[in-house]
C-alpha positions in Angstrom: -19.1 4.1 77.2 -19.5 5.6 80.9 -20.2 2.9 83.3 -22.2 2.3 86.8 -21.0 0.1 89.6 -23.0 -2.1 91.6 -21.9 -3.3 95.0 -21.8 -6.9 94.6 -20.4 -9.8 97.1 -17.3 -10.7 95.6 -16.4 -7.5 93.4 -18.5 -4.6 92.0 -20.3 -5.2 88.9 -19.8 -2.2 86.3 -22.9 -1.9 83.8 -23.3 0.4 80.7 -24.9 3.8 81.5 -27.2 2.9 78.5 -28.4 -0.8 79.0 -30.2 -2.6 76.2 -33.7 -3.4 77.3 -35.4 -6.9 75.7 -38.9 -7.3 76.3 -40.3 -8.1 72.6 -37.0 -9.7 71.9 -38.2 -12.9 70.1 -41.9 -12.1 69.9 -42.9 -8.3 68.4 -39.0 -8.1 67.8 -38.4 -11.3 65.8 -35.2 -13.4 66.6 -33.1 -11.9 63.8 -34.1 -8.2 64.4 -33.1 -8.9 68.1 -30.0 -10.3 67.0 -29.0 -7.5 65.0 -30.1 -5.0 67.9 -27.8 -7.0 70.4 -24.8 -7.3 67.6 -25.0 -3.6 67.2 -25.3 -2.5 71.1 -22.2 -4.5 71.6 -20.6 -3.0 68.5 -21.3 0.4 69.9 -19.7 -0.2 73.2 -22.6 -1.6 75.2 -22.1 -4.7 77.6 -25.2 -4.9 79.7 -28.8 -6.6 78.7 -31.4 -6.6 80.7 -34.5 -8.9 80.3 -37.0 -11.0 82.5 -38.5 -14.4 83.2 -41.9 -13.2 81.7 -40.8 -11.3 78.7 -42.6 -12.8 75.6 -44.2 -15.3 77.8 -47.7 -13.8 77.4 -49.8 -16.8 77.3 -48.0 -18.2 80.4 -46.9 -21.0 78.7 -43.5 -21.3 80.8 -41.4 -20.3 77.8 -39.5 -17.2 78.6 -38.9 -16.1 75.3 -36.8 -13.2 75.6 -34.4 -14.8 77.9 -33.8 -17.6 75.4 -33.3 -15.4 72.4 -30.5 -13.4 74.2 -29.0 -17.0 75.7 -29.0 -18.2 72.4 -27.5 -15.0 71.0 -25.0 -14.9 73.4 -23.6 -18.3 72.9 -23.4 -17.9 69.0 -21.9 -14.3 69.0 -19.1 -15.5 71.7 -20.3 -12.4 74.1 -21.0 -14.7 76.8 -17.9 -13.4 78.7 -18.1 -9.8 77.6 -21.9 -9.0 78.4 -23.8 -8.2 81.3 -26.9 -10.2 82.2 -29.6 -8.4 84.0 -32.9 -10.3 84.6 -36.1 -10.7 87.1 -38.2 -13.2 88.6 -41.5 -13.4 90.7 -43.5 -11.8 88.4 -47.0 -12.7 89.0 -48.1 -15.1 85.5 -49.8 -12.4 83.4 -53.0 -14.8 82.7 -53.5 -14.4 86.8 -52.2 -11.0 88.0 -53.9 -11.2 91.2 -51.9 -14.3 92.4 -48.7 -13.0 94.0 -45.5 -15.2 92.8 -43.0 -13.1 95.5 -42.7 -16.7 97.6 -39.3 -18.1 98.3 -40.5 -21.2 96.0 -41.1 -19.5 93.0 -38.2 -17.3 93.3 -36.0 -20.5 93.4 -37.9 -21.6 90.3 -37.4 -18.7 88.6 -33.7 -18.4 89.0 -33.2 -21.7 88.0 -35.4 -21.3 84.9 -33.4 -18.1 84.0 -30.0 -19.7 84.4 -31.0 -22.4 81.9 -32.8 -20.0 79.4 -29.4 -17.5 79.3 -27.4 -20.6 79.2 -25.1 -18.7 81.9 -23.3 -20.3 84.7 -23.9 -17.1 86.9 -26.4 -13.8 86.4 -24.8 -10.6 86.8 -27.7 -8.8 88.6 -31.0 -10.3 89.8 -34.2 -8.7 90.4 -37.0 -9.4 91.8 -39.9 -7.8 89.4 -42.7 -7.3 91.6 -43.3 -7.0 95.5 -46.0 -8.2 97.9 -45.7 -6.4 101.5 -47.9 -9.0 102.6 -44.8 -11.7 102.2 -42.3 -10.8 104.9 -38.8 -9.8 103.8 -37.6 -12.8 106.1 -38.6 -15.6 103.4 -37.6 -13.3 100.5 -34.0 -12.4 101.3 -32.4 -16.1 102.4 -33.1 -17.5 99.1 -31.6 -15.0 97.3 -28.6 -15.3 99.2 -28.4 -19.0 98.5 -27.8 -18.4 95.1 -25.5 -15.4 95.7 -23.2 -17.8 98.2 -23.3 -20.9 95.7 -22.2 -18.4 92.9 -25.1 -18.3 90.7 -26.0 -14.5 91.3 -23.6 -11.7 91.5 -25.7 -9.1 93.0 -29.3 -8.5 93.8 -32.0 -6.0 93.5 -35.4 -4.9 93.8 -37.9 -3.6 90.5 -40.7 -1.7 91.5 -40.3 -1.9 95.1 -40.3 1.2 97.5 -37.1 2.5 98.9 -38.8 1.9 102.5 -39.4 -1.4 101.7 -36.0 -1.9 100.1 -34.3 -0.8 103.7 -36.5 -3.0 105.5 -35.0 -6.0 103.6 -31.6 -4.8 104.0 -31.6 -4.1 107.7 -32.9 -7.9 107.8 -30.4 -9.1 105.5 -27.5 -7.6 107.6 -28.9 -8.4 110.9 -28.7 -12.2 109.7 -25.6 -12.2 107.7 -27.3 -12.1 104.2 -26.7 -10.2 101.2 -28.5 -7.3 100.8 -30.2 -5.6 97.8 -27.4 -2.8 96.1 -29.3 -1.7 93.2 -33.1 -1.1 92.3 -34.9 -0.7 88.9 -38.0 2.1 88.9 -39.7 4.0 86.1 -37.9 7.0 86.0 -37.4 9.8 83.1 -37.6 13.2 82.4 -41.2 13.2 81.1 -43.5 12.5 84.0 -47.0 10.7 83.0 -50.0 13.0 83.5 -52.6 12.6 86.3 -55.4 10.1 85.9 -53.9 7.5 83.5 -55.2 4.3 83.3 -53.3 1.6 84.7 -53.4 -2.2 85.1 -51.5 -1.9 88.7 -50.5 1.0 90.7 -46.1 0.7 90.7 -43.9 3.0 92.5 -42.0 5.7 90.1 -39.7 8.3 90.6 -40.9 10.7 92.8 -39.0 13.6 94.7 -39.6 11.9 98.1 -38.2 8.4 96.5 -35.6 10.4 94.9 -34.4 11.6 98.1 -35.0 8.5 99.7 -32.6 6.8 97.2 -30.0 9.6 97.9 -29.9 9.0 101.4 -29.5 5.2 101.1 -26.8 5.4 98.4 -28.9 3.0 96.1 -28.1 3.3 92.3 -31.0 2.6 89.9 -31.7 1.3 86.8 -34.3 3.6 85.3 -36.9 1.5 83.3 -39.5 3.7 80.7 -36.0 6.1 80.4 -37.5 7.5 77.4 -41.1 7.9 78.1 -41.6 6.5 74.3 -39.7 8.6 72.8 -41.5 12.0 74.0 -38.8 14.0 74.2 -37.3 13.9 70.5 -40.8 13.6 68.9 -42.2 17.0 70.4 -38.6 18.5 69.7 -39.1 17.6 66.2 -42.8 17.6 65.4 -44.4 19.6 68.2 -46.9 19.0 70.9 -49.5 18.9 67.9 -47.4 16.7 65.9 -47.5 13.8 68.2 -50.4 11.1 68.5 -53.4 11.8 70.4 -52.6 8.9 72.9 -49.2 10.2 73.6 -50.4 13.7 74.0 -53.1 12.4 76.5 -50.2 10.6 78.2 -47.6 13.4 78.6 -48.9 16.8 77.9 -49.2 18.8 81.2 -47.3 21.8 82.4 -44.3 20.1 83.9 -43.3 18.2 80.6 -43.9 21.7 78.5 -41.4 23.4 80.9 -38.9 20.4 80.8 -39.2 20.4 77.1 -38.5 23.9 76.3 -35.7 23.5 79.0 -34.5 20.7 76.7 -34.1 22.6 73.5 -32.2 25.4 75.6 -29.9 22.7 76.6 -29.7 21.6 73.2 -28.4 25.2 71.8 -25.7 25.6 74.9 -24.2 22.3 74.8 -24.9 21.5 71.0 -26.8 18.1 71.7 -29.8 16.3 70.9 -32.8 15.7 72.3 -32.3 12.2 73.1 -28.9 13.0 74.6 -30.3 15.5 76.6 -33.5 13.3 78.0 -31.2 10.2 78.5 -28.5 12.5 80.3 -30.8 13.8 82.7 -31.0 10.1 83.9 -27.1 9.1 83.2 -25.5 12.1 84.2 -28.0 12.5 87.3 -26.3 13.1 90.7 -28.2 9.9 91.8 -25.9 7.3 90.5 -28.3 5.7 87.6 -28.2 3.7 84.3 -31.1 4.3 81.7 -32.7 0.9 80.4 -33.6 1.8 76.5 -36.0 -0.3 74.4 -35.6 0.3 70.8 -37.0 -2.1 67.9 -35.1 -0.7 65.4 -31.5 -0.2 64.6 -31.9 3.7 63.7 -33.4 3.8 67.4 -30.8 2.0 69.1 -28.2 4.4 67.4 -30.0 7.4 68.5 -30.1 6.2 71.8 -26.7 5.0 72.3 -25.2 8.6 71.0 -26.0 9.2 74.6 -23.9 7.1 76.3 -20.9 9.4 76.5 -23.1 12.4 77.2 -21.2 14.8 80.0 -24.2 16.9 81.8 -22.9 18.6 84.6 -24.8 19.1 88.0 -26.2 22.5 86.8 -27.5 21.2 83.5 -29.1 18.4 84.8 -30.9 20.4 87.6 -32.0 23.2 84.6 -33.9 20.6 83.1 -36.1 20.1 85.7 -36.3 23.7 86.9 -39.7 25.4 86.5 -39.4 27.8 84.1 
């Protein structure tokens, strides 16, 4: 499987181009099925799992179910030394979203809990899951550096931050000889969300301006919602009138109509399927990136993993987003 390299203090961390997401592991996706998905992912050559302390703790009980499920699998499967673990902290409590947890104390608490629940000695990539621009980076970066320096974290990143804020944090880190952010996690897919969609909060996502800023900064991206609920293969297979009204409302727009037509053209040209084209847009992009996938069934996982070694050249990728 093709790899993405993340800069780290001691030695670079290499991640699979297709990363297994685990939001519902241990809850909506029961433990048995979660284990089956992780077993198959490893069998198909994947070696990177993404989780977060908030995943599965839907009622704020303090039980990081997804992390705990992954930790149990790592121990029982013997894959602890083979699998790269990515997790995130400093997310607000889901029952009190108005209360930010982007603070040195909360970050430290979440790191310690994640190490325990995952049953690992070190976390390969640790992300701050949310930002609060009212909190100065001078409060954030020293606590992350502490855990890197002590060997508990190999590399750090920012999830749902703007590039501008990441660069501010990295400037502070450089000036104070601290560990910088070397990776971002951001909402990014070939399909774009239609304007006016309701949201619980406004999160940064990939825009043309952010894309160019990432390119200029040389910061790689792990794309979440990389398949946009599977909209591309669903429309290719069934047409726009063959999908749910909810998906149609969210994704039917001129940009996506043109892009899915381009996917169909590329499928014929390259002899690939719709999933390979849509994920290849991320994994073969000139901006170094991996795609986080969120299968709930093994057939979905096999379909996504068919894109693991997809080879699209720069012209192919550009053709997918060129207006027709």
